[in-house]
VOBA-1610 file (N, C-alpha, C; in pm, whole numbers, padded with zeros to 5 digits, always signed):
BEGIN
Met+02048+02011-01097Met+01907+01922-01099Met+01874+01822-00964Glu+01762+01918-00908Glu+01773+01855-00771Glu+01683+01727-00729Arg+01705+01639-00662Arg+01708+01512-00647Arg+01523+01488-00572Leu+01435+01452-00592Leu+01328+01427-00546Leu+01298+01274-00507Ile+01290+01240-00405Ile+01235+01106-00369Ile+01103+01093-00339Ala+01043+00968-00452Ala+00885+00956-00448Ala+00910+00833-00323Ala+00814+00890-00223Ala+00795+00793-00094Ala+00689+00680-00122Thr+00733+00559-00189Thr+00621+00476-00267Thr+00721+00376-00298Lys+00679+00232-00304Lys+00734+00103-00348Lys+00644+00068-00486Asn+00527+00161-00492Asn+00425+00127-00629Asn+00470+00207-00732Lys+00546+00094-00841Lys+00599+00123-00943Lys+00524+00221-01049Gly+00392+00195-01036Gly+00284+00252-01142Gly+00281+00408-01095Lys+00280+00414-00954Lys+00280+00536-00882Lys+00391+00668-00919Ile+00521+00562-00886Ile+00663+00647-00953Ile+00624+00685-01083Asn+00597+00584-01200Asn+00598+00668-01309Asn+00479+00743-01364Glu+00347+00747-01278Glu+00268+00868-01303Glu+00306+00982-01237Ile+00374+00991-01147Ile+00460+01115-01040Ile+00574+01128-01184Lys+00669+01096-01211Lys+00740+01116-01341Lys+00701+01193-01426Gln+00564+01124-01480Gln+00491+01146-01592Gln+00465+01314-01596Val+00380+01310-01480Val+00322+01462-01439Val+00434+01584-01410Leu+00510+01554-01350Leu+00608+01639-01319Leu+00734+01632-01406Ser+00724+01592-01534Ser+00844+01554-01627Ser+00899+01704-01684Gly+00821+01783-01678Gly+00875+01938-01736Gly+00929+02014-01610Leu+00987+01941-01486Leu+01028+02005-01415Leu+01190+01967-01355Pro+01268+02073-01356Pro+01406+02052-01332Pro+01431+01918-01203Leu+01399+01797-01196Leu+01387+01719-01073Leu+01435+01560-01158Asp+01530+01522-01045Asp+01576+01397-01054Asp+01499+01308-00982Ile+01396+01256-01028Ile+01259+01186-00959Ile+01319+01032-00932Ile+01364+00990-00774Ile+01388+00844-00787Ile+01313+00746-00675Ser+01291+00639-00696Ser+01243+00596-00574Ser+01297+00549-00452Met+01229+00515-00325Met+01314+00502-00207Met+01403+00382-00246Ser+01410+00290-00328Ser+01465+00191-00324Ser+01605+00227-00383Glu+01562+00322-00474Glu+01681+00383-00563Glu+01779+00461-00496Ala+01692+00533-00368Ala+01796+00607-00283Ala+01818+00551-00184Gly+01812+00413-00181Gly+01842+00328-00055Gly+01799+00297+00032Ile+01664+00397+00075Ile+01604+00392+00199Ile+01483+00236+00179Asp+01487+00221+00289Asp+01373+00096+00328Asp+01346+00124+00452Ile+01229+00216+00498Ile+01170+00242+00626Ile+01032+00230+00599Asp+00943+00163+00685Asp+00780+00171+00658Asp+00746+00293+00767Val+00709+00357+00725Val+00634+00499+00858Val+00490+00445+00869Val+00486+00437+00986Val+00329+00402+01032Val+00232+00520+00989Glu+00139+00498+00957Glu+00069+00599+00914Glu-00085+00615+01012Asp-00056+00704+01103Asp-00141+00691+01181Asp-00194+00819+01232Gly-00227+00888+01115Gly-00283+01019+01090Gly-00433+00987+01084Ala-00489+01121+01124Ala-00670+01133+01130Ala-00696+01166+00975Thr-00631+01192+00874Thr-00667+01240+00791Thr-00545+01200+00651Phe-00587+01209+00516Phe-00475+01187+00429Phe-00383+01274+00412Glu-00398+01390+00457Glu-00318+01472+00448Glu-00197+01483+00565Glu-00248+01422+00694Glu-00145+01411+00798Glu-00059+01297+00755Asn-00134+01157+00706Asn-00055+01083+00661Asn+00057+01112+00570Ser+00018+01145+00469Ser+00135+01177+00377Ser+00250+01276+00416Leu+00178+01390+00467Leu+00330+01484+00537Leu+00401+01416+00662Lys+00364+01295+00739Lys+00453+01238+00805Lys+00531+01156+00740Lys+00473+01060+00624Lys+00550+01032+00577Lys+00708+01093+00470Ala+00669+01210+00408Ala+00753+01266+00373Ala+00820+01342+00453Leu+00822+01407+00575Leu+00892+01455+00680Leu+00986+01361+00730Glu+00962+01238+00768Glu+01024+01125+00811Glu+01134+01083+00712Ile+01081+01058+00611Ile+01198+01017+00500Ile+01293+01137+00474Cys+01233+01276+00461Cys+01326+01375+00423Cys+01426+01363+00566Lys+01404+01351+00662Lys+01475+01360+00773Lys+01589+01260+00776Val+01580+01132+00706Val+01655+01051+00689Val+01754+01026+00570Ser+01691+01119+00457Ser+01753+01132+00331Ser+01820+01249+00329Lys+01795+01366+00371Lys+01815+01485+00377Lys+01816+01516+00234Ser+01691+01452+00170Ser+01682+01518+00035Ser+01533+01583+00033Met+01481+01634-00071Met+01315+01685-00100Met+01259+01521-00107Val+01133+01510-00052Val+01089+01374-00064Val+00919+01448-00105Leu+00865+01365-00164Leu+00713+01348-00223Leu+00631+01246-00176Ala+00530+01247-00071Ala+00464+01096-00051Ala+00296+01154-00063Asp+00264+01035-00082Asp+00071+01037-00131Asp+00011+00944+00002Asp-00131+00980+00011Asp-00203+00903+00096Asp-00326+00927-00005Ser-00375+00810-00046Ser-00515+00814-00102Ser-00605+00711-00070Gly-00693+00712-00094Gly-00811+00602-00062Gly-00971+00653-00122Leu-01066+00561-00088Leu-01182+00568-00088Leu-01275+00655+00019Glu-01377+00748-00036Glu-01449+00782+00052Glu-01630+00759+00034Val-01693+00690+00070Val-01826+00646+00048Val-01913+00679+00141Asp-02002+00798+00038Asp-02088+00859+00145Asp-02200+00822+00235Phe-02249+00685+00174Phe-02378+00617+00247Phe-02293+00549+00373Leu-02140+00542+00354Leu-02090+00467+00457Leu-02017+00578+00557Gly-02053+00722+00569Gly-02011+00784+00663Gly-01841+00814+00633Gly-01807+00813+00483Gly-01688+00845+00416Gly-01585+00758+00441Ala-01596+00579+00510Ala-01560+00509+00497Ala-01524+00441+00373Pro-01417+00371+00318Pro-01303+00314+00417Pro-01234+00447+00448Gly-01233+00540+00365Gly-01136+00663+00408Gly-01012+00637+00388Ile-00928+00669+00507Ile-00779+00625+00561Ile-00739+00507+00545Tyr-00880+00394+00548Tyr-00835+00241+00587Tyr-00836+00184+00478Ser-00844+00260+00347Ser-00870+00202+00219Ser-00789+00080+00180Ala-00691+00075+00211Ala-00588-00035+00182Ala-00597-00149+00277Arg-00650-00123+00400Arg-00687-00236+00505Arg-00819-00253+00533Phe-00907-00216+00446Phe-01035-00222+00457Phe-01094-00375+00494Ala-01080-00462+00413Ala-01087-00607+00421Ala-00971-00697+00517Gly-00917-00625+00594Gly-00805-00698+00721Gly-00691-00701+00649Pro-00584-00744+00723Pro-00424-00723+00680Pro-00449-00883+00553Gly-00341-00812+00451Gly-00326-00924+00356Gly-00451-00947+00265Ala-00535-00883+00275Ala-00657-00863+00174Ala-00646-00859+00020Ser-00679-00897-00059Ser-00663-00864-00217Ser-00752-00749-00268Asp-00730-00690-00358Asp-00800-00594-00421Asp-00964-00629-00456Thr-00960-00760-00475Thr-01095-00838-00479Thr-01188-00871-00365Asp-01113-00904-00253Asp-01162-00923-00120Asp-01250-00764-00074Lys-01139-00680-00108Lys-01196-00524-00041Lys-01339-00494-00151Asn-01302-00489-00257Asn-01428-00463-00340Asn-01533-00570-00323Asn-01547-00662-00272Asn-01616-00782-00222Asn-01707-00732-00115Lys-01584-00666-00032Lys-01678-00602+00116Lys-01770-00494+00084Leu-01700-00400+00020Leu-01788-00294-00024Leu-01911-00315-00085Leu-01897-00434-00166Leu-02056-00470-00257Leu-02130-00513-00143Lys-02077-00619-00063Lys-02170-00637+00054Lys-02266-00520+00142Met-02138-00448+00173Met-02214-00352+00273Met-02303-00269+00179Leu-02293-00230+00061Leu-02374-00135+00007Leu-02476-00220-00089Lys-02496-00348-00032Lys-02606-00467-00096Lys-02744-00390-00150Asp-02820-00331-00068Asp-02952-00279-00112Asp-02972-00111-00139Val-02838-00033-00129Val-02812+00082-00145Val-02846+00106-00303Pro-02984+00213-00331Pro-02988+00253-00475Pro-02867+00342-00525Phe-02844+00322-00649Phe-02761+00398-00729Phe-02719+00552-00669Glu-02841+00600-00701Glu-02825+00771-00658Glu-02764+00781-00510Lys-02796+00698-00421Lys-02718+00683-00270Lys-02581+00650-00272Arg-02489+00613-00382Arg-02375+00522-00381Arg-02310+00619-00429Thr-02298+00792-00396Thr-02177+00868-00419Thr-02077+00847-00364Ala-01950+00850-00432Ala-01833+00829-00347Ala-01710+00923-00416Arg-01568+00947-00346Arg-01482+01009-00435Arg-01384+00949-00388Phe-01279+00946-00494Phe-01130+00901-00486Phe-01054+01032-00418Val-00963+01027-00306Val-00908+01151-00273Val-00766+01114-00240Cys-00685+01185-00307Cys-00566+01209-00295Cys-00478+01336-00214Ala-00402+01300-00113Ala-00318+01414-00038Ala-00161+01416-00092Ile-00108+01528-00134Ile+00024+01443-00176Ile+00094+01563-00097Ala+00235+01540-00018Ala+00277+01611+00076Ala+00401+01635+00012Val+00487+01737+00018Val+00660+01749-00032Val+00711+01822+00084Ala+00829+01737+00113Ala+00915+01791+00242Ala+01039+01844+00169Phe+01085+01928+00245Phe+01245+02005+00208Phe+01327+01983+00290Pro+01460+01939+00301Pro+01542+01931+00387Pro+01534+02045+00470His+01531+02171+00440His+01551+02287+00546His+01421+02340+00630Gly+01312+02212+00612Gly+01220+02212+00690Gly+01081+02268+00618Arg+01061+02341+00505Arg+00977+02405+00445Arg+00889+02247+00431His+00761+02279+00351His+00694+02159+00365His+00536+02214+00313Phe+00470+02145+00190Phe+00335+02171+00179Phe+00241+02056+00142Val+00154+02086+00117Val+00012+01933+00131Val-00078+02034+00021Val-00109+01922-00075Val-00233+01942-00156Val-00309+01824-00164Arg-00454+01871-00217Arg-00551+01756-00214Arg-00585+01747-00368Gly-00632+01601-00401Gly-00721+01623-00526Gly-00836+01513-00550Thr-00919+01543-00573Thr-01073+01448-00555Thr-01097+01415-00681Cys-01177+01314-00701Cys-01246+01261-00796Cys-01407+01211-00786Glu-01475+01242-00857Glu-01627+01227-00765Glu-01655+01107-00882Gly-01748+01012-00817Gly-01827+00918-00886Gly-01917+00809-00774Phe-01955+00726-00845Phe-02045+00631-00771Phe-01981+00485-00746Ile-02035+00408-00654Ile-02007+00250-00655Ile-02065+00203-00747Asp-02064+00135-00828Asp-02111+00037-00898Asp-02152-00115-00843Phe-02244-00188-00927Phe-02301-00297-00845Phe-02200-00411-00884Glu-02136-00394-00965Glu-02031-00486-01011Glu-01923-00433-01034Cys-01801-00519-01016Cys-01678-00473-01110Cys-01676-00503-01234Lys-01623-00398-01297Lys-01604-00388-01447Lys-01467-00326-01521Gly-01403-00382-01611Gly-01287-00314-01645Gly-01155-00395-01590Ser-01070-00386-01649Ser-00912-00413-01618Ser-00806-00355-01593Asn-00827-00219-01625Asn-00722-00128-01625Asn-00713-00053-01514Gly-00620-00059-01417Gly-00609+00016-01286Gly-00630-00107-01177Phe-00654-00068-01026Phe-00622-00139-00949Phe-00685-00082-00813Gly-00730-00160-00709Gly-00749-00123-00599Gly-00918-00113-00640Tyr-00943+00009-00599Tyr-01164+00016-00600Tyr-01172+00044-00775Asp-01068+00091-00846Asp-01121+00107-00995Asp-01210+00040-01091Pro-01203-00073-01043Pro-01312-00161-01110Pro-01472-00111-01063Leu-01478-00091-00936Leu-01625-00029-00880Leu-01655+00137-00887Phe-01516+00195-00918Phe-01572+00339-00900Phe-01628+00352-01063Phe-01727+00394-01035Phe-01820+00442-01188Phe-01832+00600-01194Ile-01780+00647-01343Ile-01771+00761-01347Ile-01877+00842-01457Gln-01973+00844-01408Gln-02095+00903-01481Gln-02062+00990-01618Gln-01976+01071-01603Gln-01942+01145-01719Gln-01918+01072-01861Tyr-01839+00964-01827Tyr-01787+00871-01933Tyr-01875+00738-01936Asn-01963+00726-01839Asn-02027+00613-01848Asn-01944+00484-01814Lys-01841+00487-01747Lys-01754+00382-01744Lys-01698+00401-01590Thr-01626+00282-01558Thr-01574+00265-01402Thr-01438+00293-01452Met-01356+00327-01347Met-01219+00382-01377Met-01128+00290-01428Ala-01169+00157-01444Ala-01099+00053-01459Ala-01107+00024-01589Glu-01204+00113-01666Glu-01257+00077-01814Glu-01217+00180-01896Ile-01160+00295-01846Ile-01115+00425-01909Ile-00935+00360-01939Asp-00906+00451-02018Asp-00752+00411-02069Asp-00681+00506-02000Ala-00531+00481-01987Ala-00442+00551-01883Ala-00431+00701-01897Asp-00448+00724-02032Asp-00432+00887-02063Asp-00537+00959-02017Leu-00658+00929-02044Leu-00757+00970-01992Leu-00792+00984-01824Lys-00740+00837-01758Lys-00733+00846-01600Lys-00584+00946-01572Asn-00511+00949-01632Asn-00382+01040-01597Asn-00407+01212-01601Gln-00566+01218-01620Gln-00604+01367-01683Gln-00713+01365-01515Ile-00812+01278-01537Ile-00915+01310-01440Ile-00889+01223-01295Ser-00843+01153-01262Ser-00796+01098-01135Ser-00765+01180-01034His-00772+01135-00924His-00749+01195-00777His-00578+01236-00749Arg-00536+01145-00791Arg-00388+01169-00817Arg-00308+01234-00897Ala-00376+01249-01019Ala-00337+01328-01144Ala-00390+01481-01114Lys-00519+01522-01025Lys-00527+01631-00992Lys-00456+01693-00891Ala-00413+01618-00783Ala-00284+01642-00662Ala-00179+01677-00739Leu-00127+01595-00824Leu+00009+01602-00892Leu+00004+01760-00983Ala-00137+01798-01057Ala-00104+01910-01093Ala-00092+02019-01019Leu-00167+02035-00915Leu-00132+02103-00785Leu+00010+02131-00741Met+00048+02019-00741Met+00161+02017-00678Met+00285+02072-00768Gln+00276+02042-00872Gln+00334+02091-01012Gln+00372+02248-01003Gly+00234+02296-00991Gly+00220+02438-00980Gly+00326+02472-00891Lys+00293+02414-00754Lys+00344+02476-00600Lys+00514+02437-00612Leu+00549+02348-00721Leu+00710+02336-00724Leu+00767+02415-00785Gln+00681+02406-00908Gln+00727+02557-01034Gln+00764+02647-00953Lys+00663+02710-00868Lys+00714+02848-00776Lys+00848+02821-00727Tyr+00875+02745-00669Tyr+00978+02701-00558Tyr+01112+02691-00639Leu+01105+02626-00744Leu+01233+02571-00801Leu+01265+02677-00919
//
């Protein structure tokens, strides 16, 4: 069984990765379980560049297969912002509430039909022999006028999915694991890894 290091410190993300890739002959472990504690500077211009940089740098250190992701929210009215800056959108150390409040302020008088947005997730896998690939998953929605729901994190309470008439934070984990940007990217990655393994 081949070892795969998930390049994240987020336990929720690691569980999601393990769930989606559970059918593959992989021993999926976190960076801390692998004894790796490095912070890769995400200075790429796209989600793909950031995820690949993270995967390649940790692969070099660990000599193992590495999976890394970079994800965020793109709001069309804001020209795609916060985009790759989603995590630090409201400044260093800002809470999810701070980020959501900043977004609501920026969209204060914008009508619902102009509040289109998407969650984006790029996932890269790097192999010790130098091969690598990147996939992208997206989930389309709107930015709601107020936060709703308590399942999820980040911008989930503001991200309204018309098809379900709920925010991402109001749907249950099973449905989220089918429709989310990360779930879609992981499903594409699973297909790629199946061919490789």
